[in-house]
DRENPA-3360 file (N, C-alpha, C; in nm, 2 decimals, always signed):
BEGIN
1 = XXXXXXXX = -6.58/+16.12/-5.55/-6.71/+16.13/-5.62/-6.75/+15.98/-5.65 ~ -6.87/+15.93/-5.60/-6.91/+15.82/-5.63/-6.97/+15.77/-5.75 ~ -7.01/+15.86/-5.81/-7.08/+15.85/-5.96/-7.23/+15.83/-5.95 ~ -7.28/+15.79/-5.84/-7.43/+15.78/-5.82/-7.50/+15.89/-5.76 ~ -7.42/+16.00/-5.73/-7.48/+16.12/-5.66/-7.57/+16.21/-5.75 ~ -7.69/+16.25/-5.70/-7.78/+16.30/-5.77/-7.71/+16.44/-5.81 ~ -7.77/+16.53/-5.93/-7.71/+16.64/-5.97/-7.75/+16.73/-5.87 ~ -7.83/+16.75/-5.80/-7.86/+16.86/-5.70/-7.73/+16.85/-5.58;
9 = XXXXXXXX = -7.71/+16.73/-5.56/-7.60/+16.72/-5.45/-7.47/+16.76/-5.51 ~ -7.43/+16.72/-5.65/-7.30/+16.77/-5.72/-7.32/+16.91/-5.72 ~ -7.42/+16.98/-5.76/-7.44/+17.13/-5.76/-7.41/+17.20/-5.64 ~ -7.46/+17.13/-5.53/-7.43/+17.19/-5.40/-7.28/+17.18/-5.36 ~ -7.21/+17.06/-5.40/-7.09/+17.07/-5.38/-7.00/+17.16/-5.47 ~ -7.05/+17.18/-5.58/-6.97/+17.28/-5.67/-7.01/+17.42/-5.62 ~ -7.10/+17.46/-5.55/-7.12/+17.60/-5.48/-7.03/+17.60/-5.38 ~ -6.98/+17.50/-5.31/-6.89/+17.51/-5.22/-6.75/+17.51/-5.25;
17 = XXXXXXXX = -6.72/+17.49/-5.38/-6.58/+17.52/-5.44/-6.53/+17.37/-5.50 ~ -6.63/+17.27/-5.53/-6.58/+17.15/-5.59/-6.60/+17.15/-5.74 ~ -6.51/+17.20/-5.82/-6.52/+17.21/-5.95/-6.55/+17.06/-6.03 ~ -6.50/+16.98/-5.96/-6.50/+16.83/-6.02/-6.66/+16.80/-6.03 ~ -6.73/+16.84/-5.91/-6.87/+16.81/-5.92/-6.93/+16.87/-6.04 ~ -6.91/+16.97/-6.08/-6.96/+17.05/-6.18/-6.93/+16.98/-6.31 ~ -6.81/+16.94/-6.32/-6.78/+16.86/-6.43/-6.83/+16.74/-6.46 ~ -6.89/+16.67/-6.35/-6.96/+16.53/-6.35/-7.10/+16.57/-6.41;
25 = XXXXXXXX = -7.14/+16.70/-6.36/-7.29/+16.72/-6.43/-7.28/+16.75/-6.58 ~ -7.18/+16.82/-6.61/-7.18/+16.86/-6.74/-7.15/+16.73/-6.82 ~ -7.07/+16.64/-6.78/-7.02/+16.52/-6.84/-7.18/+16.42/-6.85 ~ -7.25/+16.44/-6.76/-7.39/+16.35/-6.77/-7.48/+16.41/-6.86 ~ -7.49/+16.55/-6.88/-7.60/+16.61/-6.97/-7.56/+16.69/-7.08 ~ -7.42/+16.72/-7.11/-7.39/+16.80/-7.22/-7.44/+16.75/-7.36 ~ -7.41/+16.61/-7.36/-7.46/+16.54/-7.50/-7.61/+16.55/-7.52 ~ -7.67/+16.50/-7.41/-7.84/+16.50/-7.44/-7.90/+16.63/-7.45;
33 = XXXXXXXX = -7.83/+16.72/-7.37/-7.90/+16.85/-7.38/-7.87/+16.92/-7.53 ~ -7.74/+16.89/-7.59/-7.68/+16.95/-7.71/-7.78/+16.88/-7.82 ~ -7.80/+16.76/-7.81/-7.90/+16.67/-7.90/-8.04/+16.75/-7.92 ~ -8.08/+16.77/-7.79/-8.21/+16.85/-7.78/-8.22/+16.97/-7.86 ~ -8.13/+17.04/-7.82/-8.11/+17.18/-7.85/-8.09/+17.19/-8.03 ~ -8.01/+17.09/-8.08/-8.00/+17.09/-8.22/-8.12/+17.04/-8.28 ~ -8.23/+16.97/-8.23/-8.35/+16.94/-8.29/-8.43/+17.07/-8.29 ~ -8.43/+17.15/-8.20/-8.50/+17.27/-8.21/-8.43/+17.41/-8.30;
41 = XXXXXXXX = -8.30/+17.40/-8.29/-8.21/+17.51/-8.34/-8.12/+17.46/-8.45 ~ -8.17/+17.44/-8.57/-8.09/+17.37/-8.66/-7.94/+17.41/-8.68 ~ -7.91/+17.53/-8.65/-7.77/+17.59/-8.68/-7.67/+17.55/-8.55 ~ -7.56/+17.49/-8.57/-7.49/+17.42/-8.47/-7.43/+17.53/-8.40 ~ -7.37/+17.65/-8.45/-7.31/+17.75/-8.36/-7.41/+17.81/-8.26 ~ -7.55/+17.83/-8.32/-7.65/+17.87/-8.22/-7.68/+17.78/-8.11 ~ -7.67/+17.66/-8.14/-7.70/+17.52/-8.05/-7.58/+17.52/-7.94 ~ -7.46/+17.55/-7.98/-7.35/+17.56/-7.90/-7.38/+17.67/-7.79;
49 = XXXXXXXX = -7.40/+17.79/-7.85/-7.42/+17.91/-7.77/-7.53/+17.90/-7.66 ~ -7.65/+17.82/-7.71/-7.76/+17.80/-7.61/-7.71/+17.72/-7.48 ~ -7.64/+17.60/-7.55/-7.58/+17.49/-7.43/-7.50/+17.57/-7.35 ~ -7.41/+17.64/-7.39/-7.32/+17.71/-7.28/-7.39/+17.80/-7.21 ~ -7.48/+17.86/-7.25/-7.57/+17.97/-7.16/-7.65/+17.88/-7.08 ~ -7.71/+17.77/-7.10/-7.78/+17.69/-7.01/-7.68/+17.65/-6.88 ~ -7.56/+17.59/-6.92/-7.46/+17.55/-6.82/-7.43/+17.66/-6.75 ~ -7.40/+17.79/-6.80/-7.38/+17.89/-6.72/-7.50/+17.94/-6.61;
57 = XXXXXXXX = -7.61/+17.93/-6.66/-7.71/+17.95/-6.59/-7.74/+17.84/-6.45 ~ -7.70/+17.72/-6.48/-7.71/+17.62/-6.40/-7.57/+17.64/-6.28 ~ -7.46/+17.69/-6.34/-7.36/+17.70/-6.26/-7.39/+17.82/-6.15 ~ -7.44/+17.93/-6.23/-7.50/+18.05/-6.14/-7.59/+18.02/-6.02 ~ -7.67/+17.92/-6.05/-7.78/+17.90/-5.97/-7.75/+17.77/-5.87 ~ -7.63/+17.72/-5.87/-7.59/+17.62/-5.81/-7.62/+17.58/-5.67 ~ -7.58/+17.70/-5.61/-7.60/+17.70/-5.46/-7.76/+17.73/-5.42 ~ -7.85/+17.75/-5.50/-7.97/+17.80/-5.48/-8.08/+17.70/-5.51;
65 = XXXXXXXX = -8.03/+17.60/-5.60/-8.12/+17.50/-5.65/-8.18/+17.41/-5.54 ~ -8.30/+17.38/-5.54/-8.37/+17.28/-5.44/-8.42/+17.19/-5.55 ~ -8.42/+17.05/-5.49/-8.47/+16.93/-5.54/-8.63/+16.91/-5.54 ~ -8.70/+17.01/-5.62/-8.84/+17.01/-5.63/-8.89/+16.92/-5.75 ~ -8.81/+16.89/-5.84/-8.83/+16.83/-5.96/-8.72/+16.73/-6.01 ~ -8.74/+16.66/-6.10/-8.61/+16.60/-6.17/-8.52/+16.69/-6.22 ~ -8.40/+16.67/-6.20/-8.28/+16.77/-6.26/-8.32/+16.80/-6.40 ~ -8.33/+16.70/-6.48/-8.36/+16.70/-6.62/-8.48/+16.79/-6.67;
73 = XXXXXXXX = -8.56/+16.79/-6.57/-8.68/+16.88/-6.60/-8.63/+17.02/-6.59 ~ -8.56/+17.04/-6.47/-8.51/+17.19/-6.48/-8.43/+17.22/-6.57 ~ -8.34/+17.14/-6.62/-8.24/+17.17/-6.73/-8.30/+17.20/-6.87 ~ -8.41/+17.09/-6.90/-8.48/+17.11/-7.03/-8.58/+17.23/-7.03 ~ -8.62/+17.27/-6.91/-8.71/+17.39/-6.88/-8.61/+17.52/-6.95 ~ -8.53/+17.53/-6.89/-8.42/+17.63/-6.90/-8.38/+17.63/-7.07 ~ -8.35/+17.52/-7.12/-8.31/+17.50/-7.26/-8.43/+17.54/-7.33 ~ -8.54/+17.49/-7.30/-8.65/+17.51/-7.40/-8.70/+17.68/-7.41;
81 = XXXXXXXX = -8.67/+17.72/-7.29/-8.71/+17.87/-7.29/-8.61/+17.95/-7.37 ~ -8.48/+17.92/-7.37/-8.38/+17.99/-7.42/-8.38/+17.96/-7.57 ~ -8.42/+17.84/-7.60/-8.45/+17.81/-7.76/-8.58/+17.90/-7.82 ~ -8.68/+17.89/-7.73/-8.79/+17.97/-7.79/-8.77/+18.12/-7.78 ~ -8.70/+18.17/-7.69/-8.64/+18.31/-7.71/-8.57/+18.34/-7.83 ~ -8.47/+18.25/-7.87/-8.38/+18.26/-7.99/-8.48/+18.26/-8.11 ~ -8.58/+18.17/-8.10/-8.67/+18.14/-8.23/-8.75/+18.26/-8.25 ~ -8.80/+18.31/-8.15/-8.88/+18.43/-8.16/-8.79/+18.56/-8.22;
89 = XXXXXXXX = -8.68/+18.57/-8.17/-8.60/+18.68/-8.20/-8.56/+18.66/-8.35 ~ -8.53/+18.54/-8.40/-8.50/+18.51/-8.53/-8.62/+18.53/-8.63 ~ -8.74/+18.50/-8.57/-8.87/+18.53/-8.65/-8.90/+18.67/-8.67 ~ -8.86/+18.75/-8.56/-8.87/+18.91/-8.57/-8.79/+18.95/-8.68 ~ -8.67/+18.89/-8.71/-8.57/+18.95/-8.79/-8.62/+18.87/-8.93 ~ -8.70/+18.79/-8.92/-8.76/+18.72/-9.06/-8.63/+18.67/-9.12 ~ -8.56/+18.58/-9.04/-8.46/+18.50/-9.10/-8.52/+18.38/-9.14 ~ -8.46/+18.33/-9.26/-8.52/+18.20/-9.33/-8.48/+18.07/-9.25;
97 = XXXXXXXX = -8.57/+17.97/-9.25/-8.55/+17.85/-9.20/-8.46/+17.75/-9.27 ~ -8.39/+17.67/-9.19/-8.30/+17.56/-9.25/-8.36/+17.42/-9.20 ~ -8.28/+17.32/-9.24/-8.33/+17.19/-9.21/-8.25/+17.15/-9.06 ~ -8.34/+17.06/-9.00/-8.32/+17.00/-8.88/-8.29/+16.88/-8.91 ~ -8.18/+16.81/-8.87/-8.14/+16.67/-8.89/-8.20/+16.57/-8.79 ~ -8.28/+16.50/-8.82/-8.36/+16.41/-8.71/-8.28/+16.26/-8.71 ~ -8.21/+16.24/-8.79/-8.15/+16.08/-8.79/-8.02/+16.08/-8.74 ~ -7.95/+16.19/-8.67/-7.83/+16.18/-8.61/-7.85/+16.09/-8.48;
105 = XXXXXXXX = -7.71/+16.04/-8.45/-7.73/+15.96/-8.32/-7.74/+16.05/-8.20 ~ -7.84/+16.01/-8.13/-7.85/+16.08/-8.00/-7.77/+15.99/-7.88 ~ -7.77/+16.06/-7.75/-7.73/+15.98/-7.66/-7.81/+16.02/-7.53 ~ -7.83/+15.90/-7.44/-7.91/+15.91/-7.35/-7.82/+15.97/-7.22 ~ -7.90/+16.01/-7.11/-7.84/+16.09/-7.00/-7.73/+16.00/-6.96 ~ -7.74/+15.86/-6.98/-7.61/+15.78/-6.93/-7.52/+15.78/-7.03 ~ -7.54/+15.83/-7.13/-7.42/+15.83/-7.24/-7.41/+15.70/-7.35 ~ -7.54/+15.63/-7.32/-7.54/+15.54/-7.42/-7.60/+15.57/-7.57;
113 = XXXXXXXX = -7.57/+15.51/-7.68/-7.59/+15.57/-7.80/-7.75/+15.54/-7.82 ~ -7.81/+15.62/-7.88/-7.97/+15.58/-7.92/-7.97/+15.61/-8.06 ~ -8.00/+15.52/-8.13/-8.03/+15.55/-8.29/-8.15/+15.47/-8.33 ~ -8.19/+15.51/-8.44/-8.31/+15.41/-8.50/-8.24/+15.32/-8.57 ~ -8.31/+15.19/-8.58/-8.26/+15.07/-8.64/-8.29/+15.10/-8.79 ~ -8.20/+15.15/-8.88/-8.21/+15.15/-9.01/-8.11/+15.07/-9.07 ~ -8.15/+15.02/-9.18/-8.03/+14.96/-9.27/-7.93/+15.06/-9.31 ~ -7.82/+14.99/-9.35/-7.70/+15.07/-9.40/-7.75/+15.12/-9.55;
121 = XXXXXXXX = -7.75/+15.24/-9.56/-7.80/+15.30/-9.70/-7.74/+15.24/-9.81 ~ -7.61/+15.20/-9.80/-7.55/+15.14/-9.93/-7.60/+15.04/-9.95 ~ -7.68/+14.94/-9.87/-7.75/+14.82/-9.91/-7.87/+14.84/-9.96 ~ -7.93/+14.97/-9.98/-8.06/+14.99/-10.05/-8.06/+15.01/-10.18 ~ -8.17/+14.97/-10.26/-8.17/+15.02/-10.39/-8.18/+15.16/-10.40 ~ -8.13/+15.21/-10.53/-8.13/+15.36/-10.54/-8.25/+15.42/-10.52 ~ -8.36/+15.35/-10.59/-8.49/+15.41/-10.58/-8.56/+15.42/-10.43 ~ -8.52/+15.33/-10.38/-8.58/+15.33/-10.24/-8.50/+15.41/-10.14;
129 = XXXXXXXX = -8.35/+15.44/-10.17/-8.29/+15.54/-10.11/-8.33/+15.68/-10.14 ~ -8.37/+15.71/-10.26/-8.42/+15.85/-10.30/-8.55/+15.86/-10.23 ~ -8.64/+15.76/-10.23/-8.77/+15.77/-10.15/-8.75/+15.82/-10.00 ~ -8.66/+15.74/-9.94/-8.63/+15.77/-9.80/-8.58/+15.89/-9.77 ~ -8.49/+15.96/-9.85/-8.43/+16.09/-9.85/-8.54/+16.18/-9.88 ~ -8.64/+16.17/-9.95/-8.73/+16.26/-10.00/-8.84/+16.27/-9.87 ~ -8.85/+16.16/-9.81/-8.96/+16.14/-9.71/-8.89/+16.24/-9.57 ~ -8.76/+16.19/-9.55/-8.67/+16.26/-9.44/-8.70/+16.41/-9.46;
137 = XXXXXXXX = -8.67/+16.45/-9.58/-8.65/+16.58/-9.61/-8.81/+16.67/-9.61 ~ -8.90/+16.58/-9.64/-9.05/+16.63/-9.61/-9.09/+16.64/-9.47 ~ -9.02/+16.54/-9.39/-9.07/+16.54/-9.25/-9.00/+16.64/-9.18 ~ -8.88/+16.68/-9.21/-8.81/+16.78/-9.15/-8.85/+16.91/-9.21 ~ -8.91/+16.94/-9.31/-8.98/+17.05/-9.35/-9.10/+17.07/-9.27 ~ -9.18/+16.97/-9.26/-9.31/+16.97/-9.18/-9.28/+17.01/-9.05 ~ -9.19/+16.95/-8.98/-9.15/+16.99/-8.84/-9.12/+17.11/-8.82 ~ -9.05/+17.18/-8.91/-9.02/+17.31/-8.91/-9.13/+17.40/-8.91;
145 = XXXXXXXX = -9.23/+17.35/-8.98/-9.37/+17.45/-8.98/-9.46/+17.44/-8.87 ~ -9.42/+17.35/-8.78/-9.51/+17.33/-8.64/-9.51/+17.46/-8.58 ~ -9.58/+17.48/-8.50/-9.55/+17.59/-8.38/-9.47/+17.56/-8.29 ~ -9.38/+17.65/-8.23/-9.27/+17.60/-8.15/-9.30/+17.49/-8.03 ~ -9.42/+17.52/-7.97/-9.46/+17.42/-7.87/-9.50/+17.29/-7.92 ~ -9.57/+17.28/-8.01/-9.59/+17.16/-8.06/-9.47/+17.07/-8.12 ~ -9.37/+17.14/-8.18/-9.25/+17.10/-8.23/-9.17/+17.04/-8.09 ~ -9.15/+17.13/-8.00/-9.08/+17.08/-7.87/-9.15/+16.96/-7.79;
153 = XXXXXXXX = -9.27/+16.96/-7.81/-9.35/+16.84/-7.74/-9.32/+16.74/-7.83 ~ -9.31/+16.73/-7.95/-9.27/+16.61/-8.03/-9.15/+16.56/-8.01 ~ -9.04/+16.66/-8.00/-8.89/+16.63/-7.98/-8.87/+16.57/-7.84 ~ -8.94/+16.63/-7.75/-8.92/+16.57/-7.61/-8.98/+16.43/-7.60 ~ -9.09/+16.40/-7.68/-9.15/+16.27/-7.66/-9.08/+16.17/-7.73 ~ -9.07/+16.20/-7.87/-9.03/+16.11/-7.97/-8.86/+16.08/-7.97 ~ -8.79/+16.20/-7.96/-8.66/+16.17/-7.96/-8.58/+16.17/-7.83 ~ -8.65/+16.24/-7.73/-8.59/+16.24/-7.59/-8.65/+16.14/-7.49;
161 = XXXXXXXX = -8.77/+16.08/-7.54/-8.85/+15.98/-7.46/-8.89/+16.02/-7.32 ~ -8.91/+16.16/-7.31/-8.95/+16.20/-7.18/-9.08/+16.17/-7.15 ~ -9.12/+16.14/-7.03/-9.26/+16.11/-6.98/-9.34/+16.23/-6.99 ~ -9.47/+16.22/-7.02/-9.58/+16.33/-7.04/-9.57/+16.43/-6.92 ~ -9.55/+16.39/-6.80/-9.55/+16.47/-6.69/-9.43/+16.56/-6.69 ~ -9.31/+16.51/-6.73/-9.19/+16.59/-6.75/-9.21/+16.68/-6.86 ~ -9.25/+16.66/-6.98/-9.29/+16.73/-7.07/-9.36/+16.85/-7.05 ~ -9.45/+16.84/-6.95/-9.55/+16.92/-6.90/-9.49/+17.04/-6.82;
169 = XXXXXXXX = -9.39/+17.00/-6.74/-9.33/+17.06/-6.65/-9.22/+17.17/-6.73 ~ -9.14/+17.09/-6.82/-9.05/+17.16/-6.91/-9.14/+17.27/-7.00 ~ -9.24/+17.24/-7.06/-9.31/+17.32/-7.14/-9.39/+17.43/-7.05 ~ -9.41/+17.40/-6.93/-9.49/+17.50/-6.83/-9.64/+17.48/-6.87 ~ -9.69/+17.37/-6.91/-9.84/+17.35/-6.92/-9.87/+17.24/-6.84 ~ -10.02/+17.20/-6.86/-10.08/+17.09/-6.78/-10.06/+16.98/-6.88 ~ -10.08/+16.85/-6.80/-10.07/+16.71/-6.85/-10.17/+16.72/-6.98 ~ -10.30/+16.75/-6.96/-10.40/+16.75/-7.06/-10.32/+16.84/-7.18;
177 = XXXXXXXX = -10.26/+16.94/-7.16/-10.21/+17.03/-7.26/-10.11/+16.96/-7.34 ~ -10.03/+16.87/-7.28/-9.93/+16.82/-7.35/-9.99/+16.71/-7.46 ~ -10.10/+16.63/-7.39/-10.17/+16.53/-7.47/-10.22/+16.61/-7.61 ~ -10.28/+16.72/-7.57/-10.34/+16.81/-7.68/-10.22/+16.85/-7.77 ~ -10.12/+16.90/-7.73/-10.02/+16.95/-7.82/-9.96/+16.83/-7.91 ~ -9.94/+16.72/-7.84/-9.90/+16.60/-7.93/-10.00/+16.55/-8.01 ~ -10.13/+16.55/-7.98/-10.22/+16.52/-8.08/-10.22/+16.62/-8.20 ~ -10.24/+16.75/-8.16/-10.23/+16.84/-8.27/-10.12/+16.83/-8.35;
185 = XXXXXXXX = -9.99/+16.82/-8.30/-9.87/+16.81/-8.37/-9.87/+16.69/-8.48 ~ -9.91/+16.59/-8.42/-9.91/+16.47/-8.51/-10.02/+16.49/-8.64 ~ -10.14/+16.55/-8.60/-10.24/+16.57/-8.70/-10.20/+16.68/-8.79 ~ -10.11/+16.79/-8.76/-10.06/+16.90/-8.84/-9.94/+16.83/-8.92 ~ -9.87/+16.74/-8.85/-9.76/+16.68/-8.94/-9.82/+16.60/-9.06 ~ -9.94/+16.52/-9.03/-10.00/+16.43/-9.11/-10.04/+16.53/-9.23 ~ -10.11/+16.65/-9.20/-10.16/+16.72/-9.30/-10.06/+16.78/-9.40 ~ -9.96/+16.84/-9.31/-9.86/+16.89/-9.40/-9.78/+16.78/-9.49;
193 = XXX = -9.79/+16.67/-9.45/-9.71/+16.57/-9.51/-9.80/+16.52/-9.65 ~ -9.92/+16.54/-9.63/-10.02/+16.51/-9.76/-10.00/+16.60/-9.86 ~ -9.96/+16.72/-9.83/-9.96/+16.84/-9.92/-9.85/+16.81/-10.02;
% end
């Protein structure tokens, strides 16, 4: 394995019996995918279930996948759909919402650590630390109040740094719809945070 093969080639090889090829796909995408799921579904065990289900679907379709879009688009689309299904089932059961952690370190597709540049909390005065914690909590609550499609658009753009075109493919909407979703999400967040 050369390390620079694309995922579609690796999945083709996996469908022919090369298990190491699937392990390479898993190694590249497991952490970024899990980070995305955790931002949509706050419960870790639920996120783990979804991640496993996504990779089972990818493995099952390995021999039939064609390179029509970027692999990340295909992967995040499956993930988004599974997350939305889970959220809708939970809503029907009227389960309570919990908090999504937005400040955990994420990883890029290449495995490098991505995090915000924030000072060490121990260096901050207690008042400022309390204020930041309250702000973080308010933002998390506000994000959870957004419609799923707006929350997903924000997560894909802000936390996953996906281009608008890829977000459109993942969410199954047009490019202008993505722009509209992001605009409405920002406006809704602004209004929710004012309350």
